[in-house]
C-alpha positions in Angstrom: -19.4 4.1 1.7 -16.6 6.7 2.1 -17.2 6.6 5.9 -14.0 5.6 8.4 -14.0 2.5 10.1 -11.2 2.6 12.9 -10.6 -0.7 14.3 -7.8 -1.6 17.1 -5.7 -4.3 17.2 -5.0 -6.4 20.2 -1.9 -7.8 19.0 1.5 -6.3 21.3 4.6 -5.3 19.3 6.4 -7.4 21.8 4.8 -10.6 20.6 6.2 -10.0 16.8 8.9 -12.2 15.5 9.6 -9.1 12.6 10.0 -5.8 12.9 11.5 -3.2 10.3 11.6 0.4 10.0 11.9 1.3 6.3 12.8 4.9 5.4 11.0 7.2 2.8 12.0 6.2 -0.7 13.1 2.2 0.1 11.5 -1.0 -0.9 10.2 -4.2 1.2 9.4 -7.3 -0.4 8.1 -9.9 1.5 6.1 -13.5 1.8 3.6 -13.7 4.5 2.4 -17.1 5.4 -1.6 -18.0 5.6 -2.6 -16.4 9.1 0.4 -13.9 9.7 -0.6 -10.5 10.3 1.7 -7.5 8.7 1.1 -4.1 10.8 2.0 -1.0 8.5 2.8 2.1 10.9 2.8 5.7 9.5 5.2 6.7 12.3 5.0 10.3 11.5 2.0 10.7 9.8 0.4 11.1 6.0 2.9 9.1 4.6 2.0 7.1 1.3 2.6 3.8 1.6 2.7 2.1 -2.1 1.8 -1.8 -1.7 1.3 -4.7 -3.9 0.1 -8.1 -3.6 1.0 -11.2 -5.1 -0.2 -14.9 -4.5 3.3 -15.9 -3.7 2.4 -19.6 -5.2 1.0 -18.2 -8.3 2.5 -14.9 -8.7 0.6 -13.9 -12.0 -2.7 -13.9 -9.8 -1.8 -10.4 -8.5 -4.1 -8.1 -6.3 -6.5 -6.5 -8.5 -8.2 -3.1 -7.5 -11.2 -4.2 -9.9 -12.2 -7.4 -8.3 -11.7 -5.6 -4.7 -13.5 -2.9 -5.4 -16.6 -4.6 -7.1 -16.5 -7.5 -4.0 -16.7 -4.8 -1.4 -18.9 -2.2 -3.2 -16.5 0.6 -2.5 -13.4 2.1 -3.6 -11.8 2.9 -0.1 -10.1 0.2 2.0 -10.8 -0.2 5.6 -11.4 -2.3 8.6 -12.7 -5.5 7.2 -11.9 -5.2 3.4 -10.9 -8.2 1.7 -8.0 -7.6 -0.8 -8.5 -9.8 -3.9 -6.5 -11.2 -7.0 -7.4 -10.9 -10.5 -9.2 -14.9 -10.0 -11.2 -13.3 -7.3 -9.2 -15.5 -4.6 -8.8 -13.6 -1.3 -5.2 -12.4 -0.7 -5.4 -10.7 2.6 -8.0 -9.1 4.8 -7.8 -5.7 6.9 -8.3 -6.9 10.5 -7.4 -3.7 12.2 -7.0 -0.2 11.0 -6.8 3.0 13.0 -6.8 5.2 10.1 -9.8 4.5 8.6 -9.7 4.8 4.8 -7.2 3.9 2.2 -6.6 4.8 -1.6 -7.2 2.0 -4.4 -7.4 4.3 -7.4 -4.3 6.6 -7.2 -1.6 4.4 -8.8 2.4 4.8 -8.0 4.2 7.8 -9.0 6.7 6.9 -11.6 9.1 9.3 -13.9 6.7 9.9 -16.5 3.6 10.6 -14.2 6.0 13.3 -12.1 6.7 14.9 -15.3 2.7 15.1 -16.2 1.5 15.9 -12.7 4.2 18.3 -11.8 6.9 19.6 -14.3 9.1 17.9 -17.0 12.4 18.4 -14.8 11.1 16.3 -12.3 11.7 13.3 -14.7 15.0 12.3 -13.1 13.4 12.0 -9.6 13.1 8.8 -7.3 9.7 7.2 -7.7 7.7 4.3 -6.5 7.6 2.3 -9.9 11.4 2.2 -9.9 11.3 1.1 -6.3 8.9 -1.6 -7.1 11.4 -3.0 -10.0 14.3 -2.6 -8.2 13.0 -4.5 -5.3 11.7 -7.4 -8.2 15.2 -7.4 -9.7 16.7 -8.1 -6.1 14.0 -11.3 -5.9 14.9 -12.6 -9.2 12.4 -14.9 -10.5 9.5 -14.4 -13.3 8.3 -10.9 -12.1 8.4 -8.2 -14.3 7.2 -4.6 -15.4 4.4 -6.4 -16.6 3.0 -7.6 -13.4 2.9 -4.0 -11.7 -0.7 -3.9 -11.7 -2.8 -0.9 -10.0 -1.7 -0.8 -6.1 -2.8 0.2 -2.8 -2.0 3.2 -1.4 -2.2 3.1 2.2 -2.7 6.1 4.5 -3.4 8.4 1.1 -6.3 10.5 0.8 -7.5 10.4 -3.0 -11.4 11.7 -2.9 -13.0 11.5 -6.3 -14.4 14.7 -7.3 -18.0 15.4 -8.8 -16.8 15.5 -11.9 -15.5 11.8 -11.6 -11.6 13.2 -11.4 -9.1 12.5 -8.7 -7.8 14.8 -6.0 -4.5 14.2 -4.3 -5.6 15.8 -0.9 -4.4 16.3 2.4 -3.7 12.9 4.2 -6.2 11.8 6.9 -3.7 9.9 8.7 -1.7 10.9 11.8 1.7 10.0 13.8 1.2 6.5 15.0 -2.0 5.2 13.0 -1.7 1.8 11.6 -3.2 -0.5 9.3 -3.1 -4.8 9.7 -3.5 -7.5 7.1 -4.0 -11.2 7.7 -3.0 -13.2 4.5 -5.4 -15.6 3.5 -3.1 -17.6 1.5 0.7 -17.2 0.7 0.8 -13.8 -0.1 3.9 -11.5 -1.3 3.9 -8.1 -0.1 5.8 -5.8 -2.1 6.2 -2.2 -0.7 7.5 1.4 -1.9 7.4 4.0 1.0 6.8 6.6 -1.1 9.9 9.1 -1.9 7.1 11.6 -3.6 8.4 15.3 -3.0 6.2 17.2 -4.9 3.2 16.5 -3.2 1.4 19.0 -0.4 -0.5 16.1 1.3 2.9 14.8 3.4 4.2 18.5 3.7 6.6 17.9 1.1 8.5 15.7 3.7 8.5 11.7 3.0 8.8 10.1 6.2 9.6 6.6 7.4 7.2 3.4 8.4 7.1 0.5 10.5 6.5 -2.8 9.5 6.1 -5.5 11.9 4.5 -9.2 11.5 3.1 -12.1 14.0 2.5 -15.5 13.4 -1.0 -16.6 13.4 
């Protein structure tokens, strides 16, 4: 199933205990307690928000695209989707979504992928993998590059073509659309607000997002 499934949230930003605006190209790492809700807002539309999730008490059991896709029987995330770990445990559930569809296959841009997709001279450009690594280094602990599994790309449109290829297509989001996730256990969220300047899906203009957290 690839249909859009939009669900409005009853939560008011005024009732949240945490709000942050994250510029394009910057990262964010945060621990959600069970029951807390994170809203990611696409402020200007069609911005890709590359996101990883970890069990905060067992970080090696991170978000698994394979387990998540297999358990729900579809490749896109939408309201009602459950994000699962490598062990199959529930990490977070999408409880509201006004975009309707989010990518699980496109991965995060890196220095190397920029050279393959675009041109060799793009090697030096800022990318999501480096942002992930910088956030892990600032946090300290045992997480390393080996822990960067396939990620979710919120608001990004990556359809699968008839021959099984991936196409980085125009976005399906718009200014102010959002997705909300409720933590099912202590969950570490790692975000790179994508700095990609080579992809036309964001009109070559990466933009900020807003992050809002409510208590359960």
